[in-house]
Biotite code that builds the C-alpha atoms (Angstrom):
import biotite.structure as struc

atoms = struc.array([
    struc.Atom([85.029, 57.522, 122.953], chain_id="A", res_id=1, res_name="UNK", atom_name="CA", element="C"),
    struc.Atom([84.612, 56.563, 126.611], chain_id="A", res_id=2, res_name="UNK", atom_name="CA", element="C"),
    struc.Atom([83.894, 53.043, 126.690], chain_id="A", res_id=3, res_name="UNK", atom_name="CA", element="C"),
    struc.Atom([80.335, 53.243, 125.258], chain_id="A", res_id=4, res_name="UNK", atom_name="CA", element="C"),
    struc.Atom([79.465, 51.500, 122.171], chain_id="A", res_id=5, res_name="UNK", atom_name="CA", element="C"),
    struc.Atom([78.165, 53.568, 119.385], chain_id="A", res_id=6, res_name="UNK", atom_name="CA", element="C"),
    struc.Atom([78.493, 54.152, 115.647], chain_id="A", res_id=7, res_name="UNK", atom_name="CA", element="C"),
    struc.Atom([81.560, 55.002, 113.662], chain_id="A", res_id=8, res_name="UNK", atom_name="CA", element="C"),
    struc.Atom([80.036, 57.065, 110.820], chain_id="A", res_id=9, res_name="UNK", atom_name="CA", element="C"),
    struc.Atom([83.258, 57.546, 108.616], chain_id="A", res_id=10, res_name="UNK", atom_name="CA", element="C"),
    struc.Atom([83.272, 58.747, 105.386], chain_id="A", res_id=11, res_name="UNK", atom_name="CA", element="C"),
    struc.Atom([79.052, 58.493, 104.976], chain_id="A", res_id=12, res_name="UNK", atom_name="CA", element="C"),
    struc.Atom([79.524, 54.648, 105.959], chain_id="A", res_id=13, res_name="UNK", atom_name="CA", element="C"),
    struc.Atom([77.932, 53.803, 109.142], chain_id="A", res_id=14, res_name="UNK", atom_name="CA", element="C"),
    struc.Atom([79.921, 50.864, 111.650], chain_id="A", res_id=15, res_name="UNK", atom_name="CA", element="C"),
    struc.Atom([78.676, 49.542, 115.100], chain_id="A", res_id=16, res_name="UNK", atom_name="CA", element="C"),
    struc.Atom([81.847, 50.554, 117.364], chain_id="A", res_id=17, res_name="UNK", atom_name="CA", element="C"),
    struc.Atom([82.076, 47.999, 120.220], chain_id="A", res_id=18, res_name="UNK", atom_name="CA", element="C"),
    struc.Atom([82.899, 49.643, 123.709], chain_id="A", res_id=19, res_name="UNK", atom_name="CA", element="C"),
    struc.Atom([86.625, 51.013, 124.112], chain_id="A", res_id=20, res_name="UNK", atom_name="CA", element="C"),
    struc.Atom([87.240, 50.130, 119.945], chain_id="A", res_id=21, res_name="UNK", atom_name="CA", element="C"),
    struc.Atom([88.189, 53.641, 119.910], chain_id="A", res_id=22, res_name="UNK", atom_name="CA", element="C"),
    struc.Atom([85.607, 54.914, 116.908], chain_id="A", res_id=23, res_name="UNK", atom_name="CA", element="C"),
    struc.Atom([87.310, 58.326, 116.532], chain_id="A", res_id=24, res_name="UNK", atom_name="CA", element="C"),
    struc.Atom([89.432, 56.847, 114.034], chain_id="A", res_id=25, res_name="UNK", atom_name="CA", element="C"),
    struc.Atom([88.384, 56.454, 110.288], chain_id="A", res_id=26, res_name="UNK", atom_name="CA", element="C"),
    struc.Atom([87.532, 59.934, 108.534], chain_id="A", res_id=27, res_name="UNK", atom_name="CA", element="C"),
    struc.Atom([84.268, 61.096, 110.064], chain_id="A", res_id=28, res_name="UNK", atom_name="CA", element="C"),
    struc.Atom([81.905, 61.381, 113.237], chain_id="A", res_id=29, res_name="UNK", atom_name="CA", element="C"),
    struc.Atom([81.876, 59.098, 115.972], chain_id="A", res_id=30, res_name="UNK", atom_name="CA", element="C"),
    struc.Atom([78.516, 59.305, 118.343], chain_id="A", res_id=31, res_name="UNK", atom_name="CA", element="C"),
    struc.Atom([77.600, 56.674, 120.713], chain_id="A", res_id=32, res_name="UNK", atom_name="CA", element="C"),
    struc.Atom([74.248, 55.530, 121.631], chain_id="A", res_id=33, res_name="UNK", atom_name="CA", element="C"),
    struc.Atom([72.593, 57.225, 124.752], chain_id="A", res_id=34, res_name="UNK", atom_name="CA", element="C"),
    struc.Atom([71.158, 60.809, 124.960], chain_id="A", res_id=35, res_name="UNK", atom_name="CA", element="C"),
    struc.Atom([72.874, 63.767, 126.351], chain_id="A", res_id=36, res_name="UNK", atom_name="CA", element="C"),
    struc.Atom([72.518, 65.407, 129.814], chain_id="A", res_id=37, res_name="UNK", atom_name="CA", element="C"),
    struc.Atom([72.469, 68.900, 131.163], chain_id="A", res_id=38, res_name="UNK", atom_name="CA", element="C"),
    struc.Atom([74.972, 69.092, 133.218], chain_id="A", res_id=39, res_name="UNK", atom_name="CA", element="C"),
    struc.Atom([78.466, 71.184, 134.328], chain_id="A", res_id=40, res_name="UNK", atom_name="CA", element="C"),
    struc.Atom([81.835, 70.364, 135.583], chain_id="A", res_id=41, res_name="UNK", atom_name="CA", element="C"),
    struc.Atom([82.242, 67.083, 133.798], chain_id="A", res_id=42, res_name="UNK", atom_name="CA", element="C"),
    struc.Atom([79.181, 65.333, 136.027], chain_id="A", res_id=43, res_name="UNK", atom_name="CA", element="C"),
    struc.Atom([76.220, 63.834, 134.522], chain_id="A", res_id=44, res_name="UNK", atom_name="CA", element="C"),
    struc.Atom([72.786, 64.465, 136.561], chain_id="A", res_id=45, res_name="UNK", atom_name="CA", element="C"),
    struc.Atom([70.849, 61.424, 137.959], chain_id="A", res_id=46, res_name="UNK", atom_name="CA", element="C"),
    struc.Atom([70.102, 58.977, 135.213], chain_id="A", res_id=47, res_name="UNK", atom_name="CA", element="C"),
    struc.Atom([74.391, 58.532, 134.114], chain_id="A", res_id=48, res_name="UNK", atom_name="CA", element="C"),
    struc.Atom([73.486, 59.763, 130.546], chain_id="A", res_id=49, res_name="UNK", atom_name="CA", element="C"),
    struc.Atom([77.105, 60.977, 129.312], chain_id="A", res_id=50, res_name="UNK", atom_name="CA", element="C"),
    struc.Atom([77.445, 64.629, 128.760], chain_id="A", res_id=51, res_name="UNK", atom_name="CA", element="C"),
    struc.Atom([78.358, 64.876, 125.297], chain_id="A", res_id=52, res_name="UNK", atom_name="CA", element="C"),
    struc.Atom([81.055, 67.452, 123.609], chain_id="A", res_id=53, res_name="UNK", atom_name="CA", element="C"),
    struc.Atom([80.903, 67.686, 120.233], chain_id="A", res_id=54, res_name="UNK", atom_name="CA", element="C"),
    struc.Atom([84.407, 69.249, 118.328], chain_id="A", res_id=55, res_name="UNK", atom_name="CA", element="C"),
    struc.Atom([84.752, 69.909, 114.626], chain_id="A", res_id=56, res_name="UNK", atom_name="CA", element="C"),
    struc.Atom([88.505, 69.781, 113.878], chain_id="A", res_id=57, res_name="UNK", atom_name="CA", element="C"),
    struc.Atom([91.308, 69.435, 111.074], chain_id="A", res_id=58, res_name="UNK", atom_name="CA", element="C"),
    struc.Atom([91.822, 66.339, 109.793], chain_id="A", res_id=59, res_name="UNK", atom_name="CA", element="C"),
    struc.Atom([95.507, 67.126, 110.714], chain_id="A", res_id=60, res_name="UNK", atom_name="CA", element="C"),
    struc.Atom([94.999, 67.360, 114.392], chain_id="A", res_id=61, res_name="UNK", atom_name="CA", element="C"),
    struc.Atom([93.441, 63.460, 114.169], chain_id="A", res_id=62, res_name="UNK", atom_name="CA", element="C"),
    struc.Atom([96.230, 61.579, 116.084], chain_id="A", res_id=63, res_name="UNK", atom_name="CA", element="C"),
    struc.Atom([97.203, 64.842, 118.669], chain_id="A", res_id=64, res_name="UNK", atom_name="CA", element="C"),
    struc.Atom([93.235, 65.169, 119.553], chain_id="A", res_id=65, res_name="UNK", atom_name="CA", element="C"),
    struc.Atom([92.453, 61.775, 119.642], chain_id="A", res_id=66, res_name="UNK", atom_name="CA", element="C"),
    struc.Atom([95.083, 61.691, 122.857], chain_id="A", res_id=67, res_name="UNK", atom_name="CA", element="C"),
    struc.Atom([93.763, 64.952, 123.971], chain_id="A", res_id=68, res_name="UNK", atom_name="CA", element="C"),
    struc.Atom([89.853, 62.808, 124.046], chain_id="A", res_id=69, res_name="UNK", atom_name="CA", element="C"),
    struc.Atom([91.412, 60.176, 125.827], chain_id="A", res_id=70, res_name="UNK", atom_name="CA", element="C"),
    struc.Atom([92.978, 62.384, 128.631], chain_id="A", res_id=71, res_name="UNK", atom_name="CA", element="C"),
    struc.Atom([89.834, 64.592, 129.150], chain_id="A", res_id=72, res_name="UNK", atom_name="CA", element="C"),
    struc.Atom([87.408, 61.362, 129.053], chain_id="A", res_id=73, res_name="UNK", atom_name="CA", element="C"),
    struc.Atom([89.933, 59.975, 131.518], chain_id="A", res_id=74, res_name="UNK", atom_name="CA", element="C"),
    struc.Atom([89.213, 63.172, 133.853], chain_id="A", res_id=75, res_name="UNK", atom_name="CA", element="C"),
    struc.Atom([85.660, 63.352, 133.793], chain_id="A", res_id=76, res_name="UNK", atom_name="CA", element="C"),
    struc.Atom([84.214, 59.898, 133.123], chain_id="A", res_id=77, res_name="UNK", atom_name="CA", element="C"),
    struc.Atom([80.407, 61.294, 132.449], chain_id="A", res_id=78, res_name="UNK", atom_name="CA", element="C"),
    struc.Atom([81.635, 63.634, 129.504], chain_id="A", res_id=79, res_name="UNK", atom_name="CA", element="C"),
    struc.Atom([82.042, 62.110, 126.104], chain_id="A", res_id=80, res_name="UNK", atom_name="CA", element="C"),
    struc.Atom([84.005, 63.629, 123.720], chain_id="A", res_id=81, res_name="UNK", atom_name="CA", element="C"),
    struc.Atom([82.450, 63.203, 119.919], chain_id="A", res_id=82, res_name="UNK", atom_name="CA", element="C"),
    struc.Atom([85.586, 64.623, 117.350], chain_id="A", res_id=83, res_name="UNK", atom_name="CA", element="C"),
    struc.Atom([84.795, 64.760, 113.685], chain_id="A", res_id=84, res_name="UNK", atom_name="CA", element="C"),
    struc.Atom([87.185, 65.717, 111.229], chain_id="A", res_id=85, res_name="UNK", atom_name="CA", element="C"),
    struc.Atom([87.454, 67.207, 107.920], chain_id="A", res_id=86, res_name="UNK", atom_name="CA", element="C"),
    struc.Atom([89.623, 69.125, 105.453], chain_id="A", res_id=87, res_name="UNK", atom_name="CA", element="C"),
    struc.Atom([90.381, 72.584, 105.486], chain_id="A", res_id=88, res_name="UNK", atom_name="CA", element="C"),
    struc.Atom([87.596, 74.521, 106.152], chain_id="A", res_id=89, res_name="UNK", atom_name="CA", element="C"),
    struc.Atom([85.499, 71.478, 105.461], chain_id="A", res_id=90, res_name="UNK", atom_name="CA", element="C"),
    struc.Atom([84.667, 71.405, 109.107], chain_id="A", res_id=91, res_name="UNK", atom_name="CA", element="C"),
    struc.Atom([83.431, 75.112, 109.396], chain_id="A", res_id=92, res_name="UNK", atom_name="CA", element="C"),
    struc.Atom([81.461, 74.904, 106.427], chain_id="A", res_id=93, res_name="UNK", atom_name="CA", element="C"),
    struc.Atom([79.293, 72.207, 107.983], chain_id="A", res_id=94, res_name="UNK", atom_name="CA", element="C"),
    struc.Atom([78.579, 73.984, 110.815], chain_id="A", res_id=95, res_name="UNK", atom_name="CA", element="C"),
    struc.Atom([77.686, 76.637, 109.207], chain_id="A", res_id=96, res_name="UNK", atom_name="CA", element="C"),
    struc.Atom([75.353, 75.050, 107.110], chain_id="A", res_id=97, res_name="UNK", atom_name="CA", element="C"),
    struc.Atom([73.745, 73.950, 110.482], chain_id="A", res_id=98, res_name="UNK", atom_name="CA", element="C"),
    struc.Atom([75.552, 70.949, 111.756], chain_id="A", res_id=99, res_name="UNK", atom_name="CA", element="C"),
    struc.Atom([75.558, 70.686, 115.527], chain_id="A", res_id=100, res_name="UNK", atom_name="CA", element="C"),
    struc.Atom([78.986, 71.474, 117.228], chain_id="A", res_id=101, res_name="UNK", atom_name="CA", element="C"),
    struc.Atom([80.317, 72.810, 120.139], chain_id="A", res_id=102, res_name="UNK", atom_name="CA", element="C"),
    struc.Atom([84.030, 73.313, 119.621], chain_id="A", res_id=103, res_name="UNK", atom_name="CA", element="C"),
    struc.Atom([85.793, 74.215, 116.225], chain_id="A", res_id=104, res_name="UNK", atom_name="CA", element="C"),
    struc.Atom([89.629, 73.817, 116.129], chain_id="A", res_id=105, res_name="UNK", atom_name="CA", element="C"),
    struc.Atom([91.826, 74.658, 113.358], chain_id="A", res_id=106, res_name="UNK", atom_name="CA", element="C"),
    struc.Atom([95.381, 74.695, 112.949], chain_id="A", res_id=107, res_name="UNK", atom_name="CA", element="C"),
    struc.Atom([94.738, 77.478, 110.039], chain_id="A", res_id=108, res_name="UNK", atom_name="CA", element="C"),
    struc.Atom([94.254, 80.608, 110.648], chain_id="A", res_id=109, res_name="UNK", atom_name="CA", element="C"),
    struc.Atom([91.492, 80.920, 108.646], chain_id="A", res_id=110, res_name="UNK", atom_name="CA", element="C"),
    struc.Atom([90.073, 77.892, 109.272], chain_id="A", res_id=111, res_name="UNK", atom_name="CA", element="C"),
    struc.Atom([87.049, 78.882, 111.295], chain_id="A", res_id=112, res_name="UNK", atom_name="CA", element="C"),
    struc.Atom([86.081, 81.886, 109.249], chain_id="A", res_id=113, res_name="UNK", atom_name="CA", element="C"),
    struc.Atom([83.165, 80.522, 107.966], chain_id="A", res_id=114, res_name="UNK", atom_name="CA", element="C"),
    struc.Atom([81.340, 80.375, 111.447], chain_id="A", res_id=115, res_name="UNK", atom_name="CA", element="C"),
    struc.Atom([81.033, 83.957, 112.833], chain_id="A", res_id=116, res_name="UNK", atom_name="CA", element="C"),
    struc.Atom([82.470, 84.426, 116.395], chain_id="A", res_id=117, res_name="UNK", atom_name="CA", element="C"),
    struc.Atom([86.263, 85.182, 117.664], chain_id="A", res_id=118, res_name="UNK", atom_name="CA", element="C"),
    struc.Atom([88.283, 82.321, 117.758], chain_id="A", res_id=119, res_name="UNK", atom_name="CA", element="C"),
    struc.Atom([90.644, 81.714, 120.806], chain_id="A", res_id=120, res_name="UNK", atom_name="CA", element="C"),
    struc.Atom([94.438, 80.956, 119.983], chain_id="A", res_id=121, res_name="UNK", atom_name="CA", element="C"),
    struc.Atom([96.124, 78.339, 121.703], chain_id="A", res_id=122, res_name="UNK", atom_name="CA", element="C"),
    struc.Atom([99.566, 77.863, 120.292], chain_id="A", res_id=123, res_name="UNK", atom_name="CA", element="C"),
    struc.Atom([98.911, 77.436, 116.471], chain_id="A", res_id=124, res_name="UNK", atom_name="CA", element="C"),
    struc.Atom([95.208, 76.126, 117.154], chain_id="A", res_id=125, res_name="UNK", atom_name="CA", element="C"),
    struc.Atom([92.687, 78.000, 116.698], chain_id="A", res_id=126, res_name="UNK", atom_name="CA", element="C"),
    struc.Atom([89.860, 77.280, 119.122], chain_id="A", res_id=127, res_name="UNK", atom_name="CA", element="C"),
    struc.Atom([86.243, 78.508, 118.469], chain_id="A", res_id=128, res_name="UNK", atom_name="CA", element="C"),
    struc.Atom([83.381, 77.917, 121.603], chain_id="A", res_id=129, res_name="UNK", atom_name="CA", element="C"),
    struc.Atom([80.339, 77.558, 119.963], chain_id="A", res_id=130, res_name="UNK", atom_name="CA", element="C"),
    struc.Atom([78.270, 77.155, 123.086], chain_id="A", res_id=131, res_name="UNK", atom_name="CA", element="C"),
    struc.Atom([77.232, 80.000, 124.598], chain_id="A", res_id=132, res_name="UNK", atom_name="CA", element="C"),
    struc.Atom([76.222, 78.549, 127.850], chain_id="A", res_id=133, res_name="UNK", atom_name="CA", element="C"),
    struc.Atom([79.689, 77.306, 128.604], chain_id="A", res_id=134, res_name="UNK", atom_name="CA", element="C"),
    struc.Atom([79.906, 73.844, 130.693], chain_id="A", res_id=135, res_name="UNK", atom_name="CA", element="C"),
    struc.Atom([81.645, 71.119, 129.250], chain_id="A", res_id=136, res_name="UNK", atom_name="CA", element="C"),
    struc.Atom([82.723, 72.765, 125.820], chain_id="A", res_id=137, res_name="UNK", atom_name="CA", element="C"),
    struc.Atom([84.601, 75.212, 127.941], chain_id="A", res_id=138, res_name="UNK", atom_name="CA", element="C"),
    struc.Atom([86.027, 72.767, 130.205], chain_id="A", res_id=139, res_name="UNK", atom_name="CA", element="C"),
    struc.Atom([87.535, 70.600, 127.306], chain_id="A", res_id=140, res_name="UNK", atom_name="CA", element="C"),
    struc.Atom([88.753, 74.415, 125.940], chain_id="A", res_id=141, res_name="UNK", atom_name="CA", element="C"),
    struc.Atom([90.377, 74.739, 129.186], chain_id="A", res_id=142, res_name="UNK", atom_name="CA", element="C"),
    struc.Atom([92.068, 71.105, 129.058], chain_id="A", res_id=143, res_name="UNK", atom_name="CA", element="C"),
    struc.Atom([93.663, 72.348, 125.765], chain_id="A", res_id=144, res_name="UNK", atom_name="CA", element="C"),
    struc.Atom([94.893, 75.455, 127.396], chain_id="A", res_id=145, res_name="UNK", atom_name="CA", element="C"),
    struc.Atom([96.631, 74.057, 130.729], chain_id="A", res_id=146, res_name="UNK", atom_name="CA", element="C"),
    struc.Atom([97.504, 71.548, 132.326], chain_id="A", res_id=147, res_name="UNK", atom_name="CA", element="C"),
    struc.Atom([97.265, 67.543, 130.736], chain_id="A", res_id=148, res_name="UNK", atom_name="CA", element="C"),
    struc.Atom([96.089, 68.779, 127.411], chain_id="A", res_id=149, res_name="UNK", atom_name="CA", element="C"),
    struc.Atom([98.161, 71.151, 126.955], chain_id="A", res_id=150, res_name="UNK", atom_name="CA", element="C"),
    struc.Atom([101.036, 69.003, 127.597], chain_id="A", res_id=151, res_name="UNK", atom_name="CA", element="C"),
    struc.Atom([99.667, 66.396, 125.263], chain_id="A", res_id=152, res_name="UNK", atom_name="CA", element="C"),
    struc.Atom([99.437, 69.197, 122.476], chain_id="A", res_id=153, res_name="UNK", atom_name="CA", element="C"),
    struc.Atom([103.254, 70.102, 123.378], chain_id="A", res_id=154, res_name="UNK", atom_name="CA", element="C"),
    struc.Atom([104.323, 66.197, 123.347], chain_id="A", res_id=155, res_name="UNK", atom_name="CA", element="C"),
    struc.Atom([102.780, 66.442, 119.644], chain_id="A", res_id=156, res_name="UNK", atom_name="CA", element="C"),
    struc.Atom([104.603, 69.566, 118.593], chain_id="A", res_id=157, res_name="UNK", atom_name="CA", element="C"),
    struc.Atom([101.254, 71.515, 118.141], chain_id="A", res_id=158, res_name="UNK", atom_name="CA", element="C"),
    struc.Atom([102.330, 73.856, 120.967], chain_id="A", res_id=159, res_name="UNK", atom_name="CA", element="C"),
    struc.Atom([105.377, 75.226, 122.417], chain_id="A", res_id=160, res_name="UNK", atom_name="CA", element="C"),
    struc.Atom([106.780, 74.616, 126.338], chain_id="A", res_id=161, res_name="UNK", atom_name="CA", element="C"),
])
C-alpha cells in the first residue's frame, strides 16, 4: 500500500492498517487516508498527496497482483495502487453499478462484459482501462505489459515468456 496508513475494508469490515502492513490482503478494498492529486507520469503535484490508481480484479489474481502492486509502487513512489478483489464477474458488476475504478483486470474472457469498453488482452488477462484521461492507470497497464510487471506475471504463471 505504498507505506501509508489506511483502512482495509474486507468483507464489509473496516480495519485500520498500519504503514507497510499490506492492506491489500483480506478480501476487500485497501484505501489510504489522504486524497488524490492531479498528476501524470507517477508524480504528485506540490503537497505530496499520492496519486491513487484503483484496480478491480478477480480474486484469483490476488497473489500476482499484490506482487505487481509492490513492484509498481517501488518504481512510482508517489502512486498508490488500491486493489479491490471479487469473485467471477462481481468486480465488473460493481463498476457497472457505479463504483469508481481506473482499471478492471480479469482472468476470465467474459470477466469485463458488464462494463462498456474494449479490454486489452495481456496474456490470459483482460485489462480494461476505465480512465479515458490516461495517466497513472495507463502507466500501470503498461507496467503489466512490459518490463518488471510482465516479469512478475510470467513468474506467477499468468503469462508465458
